C-alpha positions as a Markdown table, in Angstrom:
| # | Residue | x | y | z |
|---|---|---|---|---|
| 1 | Unk | -50.6 | -168.2 | 72.2 |
| 2 | Unk | -50.4 | -171.1 | 69.8 |
| 3 | Unk | -53.6 | -173.1 | 69.2 |
| 4 | Unk | -53.9 | -176.5 | 67.6 |
| 5 | Unk | -57.1 | -177.9 | 66.0 |
| 6 | Unk | -58.0 | -180.8 | 63.7 |
| 7 | Unk | -60.1 | -179.4 | 60.9 |
| 8 | Unk | -62.8 | -181.6 | 59.4 |
| 9 | Unk | -62.3 | -183.2 | 56.0 |
| 10 | Unk | -64.0 | -180.8 | 53.7 |
| 11 | Unk | -62.4 | -181.6 | 50.3 |
| 12 | Unk | -60.4 | -184.3 | 48.5 |
| 13 | Unk | -56.8 | -185.0 | 49.3 |
| 14 | Unk | -55.7 | -183.3 | 46.1 |
| 15 | Unk | -57.9 | -180.4 | 46.9 |
| 16 | Unk | -56.5 | -179.8 | 50.4 |
| 17 | Unk | -52.9 | -180.1 | 49.3 |
| 18 | Unk | -53.6 | -177.6 | 46.5 |
| 19 | Unk | -55.2 | -175.3 | 49.1 |
| 20 | Unk | -52.4 | -175.3 | 51.7 |
| 21 | Unk | -49.7 | -175.0 | 49.0 |
| 22 | Unk | -51.4 | -172.1 | 47.2 |
| 23 | Unk | -48.7 | -169.6 | 46.2 |
| 24 | Unk | -50.9 | -166.7 | 47.2 |
| 25 | Unk | -50.8 | -167.9 | 50.8 |
| 26 | Unk | -47.2 | -169.2 | 51.0 |
| 27 | Unk | -44.0 | -169.8 | 49.0 |
| 28 | Unk | -41.8 | -172.7 | 48.2 |
| 29 | Unk | -39.4 | -172.6 | 51.1 |
| 30 | Unk | -42.3 | -172.6 | 53.5 |
| 31 | Unk | -43.7 | -175.9 | 52.1 |
| 32 | Unk | -41.9 | -179.1 | 53.3 |
| 33 | Unk | -42.7 | -182.8 | 53.4 |
| 34 | Unk | -42.1 | -184.9 | 56.5 |
| 35 | Unk | -41.5 | -188.6 | 55.6 |
| 36 | Unk | -42.3 | -187.6 | 52.0 |
| 37 | Unk | -41.5 | -185.1 | 49.3 |
| 38 | Unk | -43.9 | -182.2 | 49.3 |
| 39 | Unk | -44.1 | -182.0 | 45.5 |
| 40 | Unk | -45.1 | -185.7 | 45.2 |
| 41 | Unk | -47.0 | -186.1 | 48.4 |
| 42 | Unk | -50.3 | -186.8 | 46.8 |
| 43 | Unk | -48.9 | -189.8 | 44.9 |
| 44 | Unk | -46.9 | -191.0 | 47.9 |
| 45 | Unk | -50.0 | -190.8 | 50.2 |
| 46 | Unk | -52.1 | -192.8 | 47.8 |
| 47 | Unk | -49.3 | -195.4 | 47.2 |
| 48 | Unk | -49.2 | -196.1 | 51.0 |
| 49 | Unk | -53.0 | -196.5 | 51.1 |
| 50 | Unk | -53.0 | -199.0 | 48.2 |
| 51 | Unk | -50.0 | -200.9 | 49.7 |
| 52 | Unk | -52.0 | -201.6 | 52.9 |
| 53 | Unk | -55.4 | -201.9 | 51.2 |
| 54 | Unk | -56.8 | -198.9 | 53.1 |
| 55 | Unk | -58.2 | -196.7 | 50.4 |
| 56 | Unk | -61.6 | -196.3 | 52.1 |
| 57 | Unk | -62.7 | -194.0 | 54.9 |
| 58 | Unk | -60.8 | -190.9 | 56.1 |
| 59 | Unk | -58.1 | -190.1 | 53.6 |
| 60 | Unk | -56.2 | -187.5 | 55.6 |
| 61 | Unk | -56.1 | -185.3 | 58.6 |
| 62 | Unk | -55.8 | -181.5 | 58.4 |
| 63 | Unk | -54.3 | -179.7 | 61.4 |
| 64 | Unk | -53.9 | -176.0 | 61.9 |
| 65 | Unk | -51.3 | -174.7 | 64.3 |
| 66 | Unk | -51.9 | -170.9 | 64.8 |
| 67 | Unk | -49.6 | -168.5 | 66.7 |
| 68 | Unk | -50.5 | -165.4 | 68.6 |
| 69 | Unk | -50.1 | -162.1 | 66.7 |
| 70 | Unk | -48.5 | -160.8 | 70.0 |
| 71 | Unk | -45.6 | -163.1 | 69.7 |
| 72 | Unk | -42.4 | -162.0 | 68.0 |
| 73 | Unk | -42.3 | -164.7 | 65.4 |
| 74 | Unk | -41.0 | -164.9 | 61.8 |
| 75 | Unk | -42.3 | -167.2 | 59.1 |
| 76 | Unk | -39.1 | -169.4 | 59.0 |
| 77 | Unk | -39.3 | -170.0 | 62.7 |
| 78 | Unk | -43.0 | -170.8 | 62.6 |
| 79 | Unk | -42.3 | -173.3 | 59.8 |
| 80 | Unk | -39.5 | -174.9 | 61.8 |
| 81 | Unk | -41.9 | -175.3 | 64.8 |
| 82 | Unk | -44.5 | -176.8 | 62.4 |
| 83 | Unk | -41.9 | -179.4 | 61.1 |
| 84 | Unk | -41.0 | -180.4 | 64.6 |
| 85 | Unk | -44.7 | -180.7 | 65.5 |
| 86 | Unk | -45.4 | -182.9 | 62.5 |
| 87 | Unk | -42.5 | -185.2 | 63.3 |
| 88 | Unk | -44.3 | -186.3 | 66.5 |
| 89 | Unk | -46.6 | -188.3 | 64.3 |
| 90 | Unk | -44.1 | -191.1 | 64.0 |
| 91 | Unk | -44.5 | -193.1 | 60.7 |
| 92 | Unk | -47.0 | -190.7 | 59.2 |
| 93 | Unk | -46.4 | -188.7 | 56.0 |
| 94 | Unk | -47.1 | -185.0 | 56.4 |
| 95 | Unk | -47.0 | -181.8 | 54.3 |
| 96 | Unk | -46.3 | -178.7 | 56.3 |
| 97 | Unk | -47.1 | -175.3 | 54.8 |
| 98 | Unk | -46.7 | -171.9 | 56.7 |
| 99 | Unk | -49.2 | -169.3 | 55.5 |
| 100 | Unk | -48.3 | -165.7 | 55.3 |
| 101 | Unk | -51.6 | -164.1 | 54.2 |
| 102 | Unk | -53.2 | -163.3 | 57.6 |
| 103 | Unk | -52.4 | -161.2 | 60.7 |
| 104 | Unk | -51.5 | -164.3 | 62.7 |
| 105 | Unk | -48.9 | -166.7 | 61.4 |
| 106 | Unk | -50.2 | -170.3 | 61.1 |
| 107 | Unk | -49.1 | -173.7 | 59.9 |
| 108 | Unk | -51.3 | -176.1 | 57.9 |
| 109 | Unk | -50.4 | -179.7 | 58.3 |
| 110 | Unk | -51.9 | -182.4 | 56.1 |
| 111 | Unk | -51.2 | -185.9 | 57.4 |
| 112 | Unk | -51.8 | -189.2 | 55.6 |
| 113 | Unk | -54.3 | -191.2 | 57.6 |
| 114 | Unk | -52.3 | -194.4 | 57.0 |
| 115 | Unk | -49.0 | -195.1 | 58.7 |
| 116 | Unk | -46.4 | -196.0 | 56.1 |
| 117 | Unk | -44.5 | -198.2 | 58.5 |
| 118 | Unk | -47.3 | -200.2 | 60.2 |
| 119 | Unk | -50.3 | -199.7 | 57.9 |
| 120 | Unk | -52.4 | -198.6 | 60.9 |
| 121 | Unk | -54.9 | -195.8 | 60.5 |
| 122 | Unk | -54.6 | -192.7 | 62.7 |
| 123 | Unk | -57.4 | -192.3 | 65.2 |
| 124 | Unk | -58.0 | -188.9 | 66.9 |
| 125 | Unk | -59.1 | -189.6 | 70.5 |
| 126 | Unk | -59.6 | -186.9 | 73.2 |
| 127 | Unk | -56.5 | -188.2 | 74.9 |
| 128 | Unk | -54.4 | -188.0 | 71.8 |
| 129 | Unk | -55.7 | -184.5 | 71.0 |
| 130 | Unk | -54.6 | -183.4 | 74.5 |
| 131 | Unk | -51.2 | -184.9 | 73.9 |
| 132 | Unk | -50.9 | -183.1 | 70.6 |
| 133 | Unk | -51.8 | -179.8 | 72.2 |
| 134 | Unk | -49.4 | -180.4 | 75.1 |
| 135 | Unk | -46.6 | -181.1 | 72.7 |
| 136 | Unk | -47.3 | -177.9 | 70.7 |
| 137 | Unk | -47.2 | -175.9 | 73.9 |
| 138 | Unk | -43.9 | -177.6 | 74.8 |
| 139 | Unk | -42.4 | -176.5 | 71.5 |
| 140 | Unk | -43.7 | -173.0 | 71.9 |
| 141 | Unk | -42.2 | -172.7 | 75.3 |
| 142 | Unk | -38.8 | -173.8 | 73.9 |
| 143 | Unk | -39.0 | -170.9 | 71.4 |
| 144 | Unk | -40.1 | -168.4 | 74.0 |
| 145 | Unk | -43.7 | -168.1 | 72.6 |
| 146 | Unk | -46.9 | -168.0 | 74.5 |
| 147 | Unk | -49.0 | -171.1 | 75.0 |
| 148 | Unk | -52.6 | -172.1 | 75.4 |
| 149 | Unk | -53.9 | -173.1 | 78.8 |
| 150 | Unk | -55.6 | -176.4 | 79.4 |
| 151 | Unk | -59.4 | -176.3 | 79.5 |
| 152 | Unk | -60.4 | -174.3 | 82.5 |
| 153 | Unk | -62.1 | -176.1 | 85.4 |
| 154 | Unk | -63.4 | -174.1 | 88.3 |
| 155 | Unk | -63.1 | -177.1 | 90.6 |
| 156 | Unk | -59.5 | -178.1 | 89.6 |
| 157 | Unk | -57.3 | -175.0 | 89.7 |
| 158 | Unk | -53.7 | -175.8 | 88.7 |
| 159 | Unk | -50.9 | -174.8 | 90.9 |
| 160 | Unk | -49.6 | -172.0 | 88.5 |
| 161 | Unk | -53.0 | -170.4 | 88.5 |
| 162 | Unk | -53.3 | -170.5 | 92.3 |
| 163 | Unk | -50.0 | -168.7 | 92.4 |
| 164 | Unk | -51.2 | -166.2 | 89.9 |
| 165 | Unk | -54.3 | -165.5 | 92.1 |
| 166 | Unk | -52.1 | -165.0 | 95.1 |
| 167 | Unk | -49.7 | -162.7 | 93.3 |
| 168 | Unk | -52.6 | -160.6 | 91.9 |
| 169 | Unk | -53.9 | -160.1 | 95.5 |
| 170 | Unk | -50.4 | -159.1 | 96.7 |
| 171 | Unk | -50.2 | -156.5 | 93.9 |
| 172 | Unk | -53.7 | -155.2 | 94.8 |
| 173 | Unk | -52.7 | -154.9 | 98.4 |
| 174 | Unk | -49.7 | -152.8 | 97.5 |
| 175 | Unk | -51.1 | -150.6 | 94.6 |
| 176 | Unk | -53.3 | -147.5 | 94.7 |
| 177 | Unk | -53.8 | -147.4 | 91.0 |
| 178 | Unk | -54.2 | -149.6 | 88.0 |
| 179 | Unk | -50.9 | -148.3 | 86.6 |
| 180 | Unk | -49.1 | -149.1 | 89.9 |
| 181 | Unk | -50.8 | -152.6 | 89.9 |
| 182 | Unk | -49.4 | -153.4 | 86.4 |
| 183 | Unk | -46.0 | -152.2 | 87.4 |
| 184 | Unk | -46.1 | -154.4 | 90.6 |
| 185 | Unk | -47.1 | -157.4 | 88.6 |
| 186 | Unk | -44.3 | -156.8 | 86.1 |
| 187 | Unk | -41.9 | -156.6 | 89.1 |
| 188 | Unk | -43.2 | -160.1 | 90.1 |
| 189 | Unk | -42.4 | -161.3 | 86.5 |
| 190 | Unk | -45.9 | -161.1 | 84.9 |
| 191 | Unk | -47.1 | -159.4 | 81.8 |
| 192 | Unk | -50.5 | -157.6 | 82.1 |
| 193 | Unk | -52.6 | -156.7 | 79.1 |
| 194 | Unk | -55.3 | -154.4 | 80.5 |
| 195 | Unk | -56.6 | -152.3 | 77.6 |
| 196 | Unk | -59.6 | -150.0 | 77.7 |
| 197 | Unk | -61.1 | -151.5 | 74.5 |
| 198 | Unk | -60.8 | -155.2 | 75.6 |
| 199 | Unk | -63.3 | -157.1 | 77.7 |
| 200 | Unk | -60.8 | -159.0 | 79.9 |
| 201 | Unk | -57.5 | -158.6 | 81.6 |
| 202 | Unk | -54.9 | -161.1 | 80.2 |
| 203 | Unk | -52.0 | -162.2 | 82.4 |
| 204 | Unk | -48.8 | -163.8 | 81.1 |
| 205 | Unk | -46.9 | -165.8 | 83.7 |
| 206 | Unk | -43.1 | -165.9 | 84.0 |
| 207 | Unk | -43.4 | -169.3 | 82.3 |
| 208 | Unk | -45.3 | -167.7 | 79.4 |
| 209 | Unk | -48.7 | -169.2 | 80.3 |
| 210 | Unk | -51.6 | -166.9 | 79.5 |
| 211 | Unk | -54.8 | -166.5 | 81.5 |
| 212 | Unk | -57.7 | -164.2 | 81.3 |
| 213 | Unk | -59.3 | -162.8 | 84.5 |
| 214 | Unk | -62.5 | -164.8 | 83.9 |
| 215 | Unk | -60.6 | -168.1 | 83.9 |
| 216 | Unk | -59.4 | -167.5 | 87.4 |
| 217 | Unk | -62.9 | -168.2 | 88.7 |
| 218 | Unk | -62.5 | -165.6 | 91.4 |
| 219 | Unk | -65.0 | -162.7 | 91.7 |
| 220 | Unk | -62.4 | -160.4 | 93.5 |
| 221 | Unk | -60.1 | -160.7 | 90.5 |
| 222 | Unk | -62.7 | -160.0 | 87.8 |
| 223 | Unk | -61.9 | -156.9 | 85.7 |
| 224 | Unk | -65.0 | -155.0 | 86.6 |
| 225 | Unk | -64.5 | -155.5 | 90.3 |
| 226 | Unk | -60.8 | -154.6 | 90.2 |
| 227 | Unk | -61.8 | -151.4 | 88.3 |
| 228 | Unk | -64.1 | -150.4 | 91.2 |
| 229 | Unk | -61.3 | -151.1 | 93.7 |
| 230 | Unk | -58.8 | -148.9 | 91.9 |
| 231 | Unk | -61.4 | -146.2 | 91.2 |
| 232 | Unk | -61.7 | -146.0 | 95.0 |
| 233 | Unk | -57.9 | -145.8 | 95.6 |
| 234 | Unk | -56.9 | -149.4 | 95.8 |
| 235 | Unk | -54.6 | -150.1 | 98.7 |
| 236 | Unk | -55.4 | -146.6 | 100.2 |
| 237 | Unk | -59.1 | -147.6 | 100.2 |
| 238 | Unk | -58.2 | -150.9 | 101.9 |
| 239 | Unk | -56.2 | -149.0 | 104.5 |
| 240 | Unk | -59.2 | -146.8 | 105.2 |
| 241 | Unk | -61.4 | -149.9 | 105.7 |
| 242 | Unk | -58.8 | -151.2 | 108.2 |
| 243 | Unk | -58.8 | -147.9 | 110.1 |
| 244 | Unk | -62.5 | -148.0 | 110.4 |
| 245 | Unk | -62.5 | -151.4 | 111.8 |
| 246 | Unk | -63.4 | -151.5 | 115.6 |
| 247 | Unk | -60.8 | -152.7 | 118.0 |
| 248 | Unk | -60.9 | -156.5 | 118.5 |
| 249 | Unk | -62.4 | -157.3 | 115.1 |
| 250 | Unk | -60.6 | -158.9 | 112.2 |
| 251 | Unk | -59.1 | -156.5 | 109.7 |
| 252 | Unk | -60.7 | -156.6 | 106.3 |
| 253 | Unk | -58.9 | -158.3 | 103.4 |
| 254 | Unk | -58.8 | -157.1 | 99.8 |
| 255 | Unk | -61.6 | -159.6 | 99.2 |
| 256 | Unk | -63.7 | -157.9 | 101.9 |
| 257 | Unk | -63.0 | -154.5 | 100.4 |
| 258 | Unk | -63.9 | -155.5 | 96.9 |
| 259 | Unk | -67.1 | -157.4 | 97.9 |
| 260 | Unk | -68.1 | -154.3 | 100.0 |
| 261 | Unk | -67.6 | -152.1 | 97.0 |
| 262 | Unk | -69.6 | -154.4 | 94.7 |
| 263 | Unk | -72.5 | -154.2 | 97.2 |
| 264 | Unk | -72.3 | -150.4 | 97.4 |
| 265 | Unk | -72.4 | -150.0 | 93.6 |
| 266 | Unk | -75.1 | -152.6 | 93.2 |
| 267 | Unk | -77.2 | -150.6 | 95.7 |
| 268 | Unk | -76.4 | -147.4 | 93.8 |
| 269 | Unk | -77.4 | -148.9 | 90.5 |
| 270 | Unk | -80.8 | -150.0 | 91.7 |
| 271 | Unk | -81.5 | -147.0 | 94.0 |
| 272 | Unk | -81.5 | -149.1 | 97.2 |
| 273 | Unk | -80.8 | -146.2 | 99.6 |
| 274 | Unk | -81.1 | -148.3 | 102.8 |
| 275 | Unk | -78.5 | -150.7 | 101.6 |
| 276 | Unk | -76.3 | -147.8 | 100.3 |
| 277 | Unk | -76.4 | -146.1 | 103.7 |
| 278 | Unk | -75.7 | -149.2 | 105.6 |
| 279 | Unk | -72.7 | -150.1 | 103.4 |
| 280 | Unk | -71.2 | -146.6 | 103.5 |
| 281 | Unk | -71.7 | -145.6 | 107.2 |
| 282 | Unk | -68.0 | -145.7 | 108.0 |
| 283 | Unk | -66.9 | -144.0 | 104.8 |
| 284 | Unk | -65.6 | -140.5 | 104.7 |
| 285 | Unk | -67.2 | -137.6 | 102.8 |
| 286 | Unk | -64.4 | -137.8 | 100.3 |
| 287 | Unk | -65.0 | -141.5 | 99.7 |
| 288 | Unk | -68.7 | -141.0 | 99.3 |
| 289 | Unk | -68.1 | -138.3 | 96.7 |
| 290 | Unk | -65.7 | -140.6 | 94.8 |
| 291 | Unk | -68.3 | -143.4 | 94.9 |
| 292 | Unk | -71.1 | -141.2 | 93.6 |
| 293 | Unk | -68.8 | -139.7 | 91.0 |
| 294 | Unk | -67.8 | -143.1 | 89.7 |
| 295 | Unk | -71.4 | -144.3 | 89.7 |
| 296 | Unk | -72.5 | -141.3 | 87.7 |
| 297 | Unk | -74.9 | -140.2 | 90.5 |
| 298 | Unk | -73.5 | -136.8 | 91.4 |
| 299 | Unk | -73.9 | -133.2 | 90.4 |
| 300 | Unk | -71.9 | -130.1 | 91.2 |
| 301 | Unk | -73.3 | -130.0 | 94.8 |
| 302 | Unk | -72.0 | -133.5 | 95.5 |
| 303 | Unk | -75.4 | -134.9 | 96.6 |
| 304 | Unk | -77.2 | -138.2 | 96.5 |
| 305 | Unk | -80.8 | -139.3 | 96.6 |
| 306 | Unk | -82.8 | -140.1 | 99.7 |
| 307 | Unk | -86.5 | -140.4 | 100.1 |
| 308 | Unk | -87.4 | -138.6 | 103.2 |
| 309 | Unk | -86.2 | -135.9 | 105.6 |
| 310 | Unk | -85.4 | -138.3 | 108.5 |
| 311 | Unk | -83.0 | -140.3 | 106.3 |
| 312 | Unk | -81.4 | -137.1 | 105.1 |
| 313 | Unk | -80.8 | -135.9 | 108.7 |
| 314 | Unk | -79.4 | -139.3 | 109.7 |
| 315 | Unk | -77.1 | -139.4 | 106.7 |
| 316 | Unk | -75.9 | -135.9 | 107.3 |
| 317 | Unk | -74.7 | -136.8 | 110.8 |
| 318 | Unk | -72.5 | -139.5 | 109.3 |
| 319 | Unk | -71.3 | -137.8 | 106.2 |
| 320 | Unk | -71.7 | -134.0 | 106.7 |
| 321 | Unk | -73.5 | -133.1 | 103.5 |
| 322 | Unk | -77.0 | -133.1 | 102.1 |
| 323 | Unk | -78.4 | -135.3 | 99.4 |
| 324 | Unk | -81.0 | -134.7 | 96.7 |
| 325 | Unk | -82.7 | -137.1 | 94.2 |
| 326 | Unk | -80.6 | -137.5 | 91.1 |
| 327 | Unk | -82.3 | -138.7 | 88.0 |
């Protein structure tokens, strides 16, 4: 995804221009002036300030536009995007430099704080910052690159994210394994980055919007809960819950199946046998074994802890096997 941030003024105008044009970080053809000549930008910036008698206060703005290392992007294209991005600041002189010295390609943009046409100083408001980020996203979409999502708000879920939630549930309802889930989502047009060494699942929509599972604000769709669901067989487990539902009662949804599993594993984790028994009464012996195995509470005899003989006898009549205290 491409991110845009205004960096605080940390050095002189000459210092920041020297930094972004450092030949250890970039080269000549990736340094371009917008409304000025890059090689004489320092002089041109100062001339405009003196012309409008605005040599005090903020001298420049430093903007960093960074692209995702997952995007297929070359330096020339990144620079082209940076130039188009800088041109949105109508009447302001900018120097755009594309750096090549890090894993993720990024543009540095140094903008004169004084408009050479009107003499007005640039002011960075929250509204203007959002417009800047939206325009950067628009450019990235034109080039087929990923974009950043707007600041997540659990009380105002955008339409595209609601559709993503719906499609994830559809995929869960039709997938028995994580692998099949990813294939189903790809069939629906989504990319799914679900790696064993990352904390979150990252989805990429058909429109190239990215979203982590935690930004869906939906407990059913959190990575840890989906892993429980697929460890138990996914849609096959959901079907078993439907088959165990008494006639006349509403069939469980994927949300019901996941919340039930969360309760079971929570009880397992804290040793709450009463809750565990209640939640698993209608589970088969095979399902109990799978739960215990996934929860790390099982030995070669496939047994689970109870505290007294009466509970063990009652549990055996439901599940057909004995249980012993596992430490």
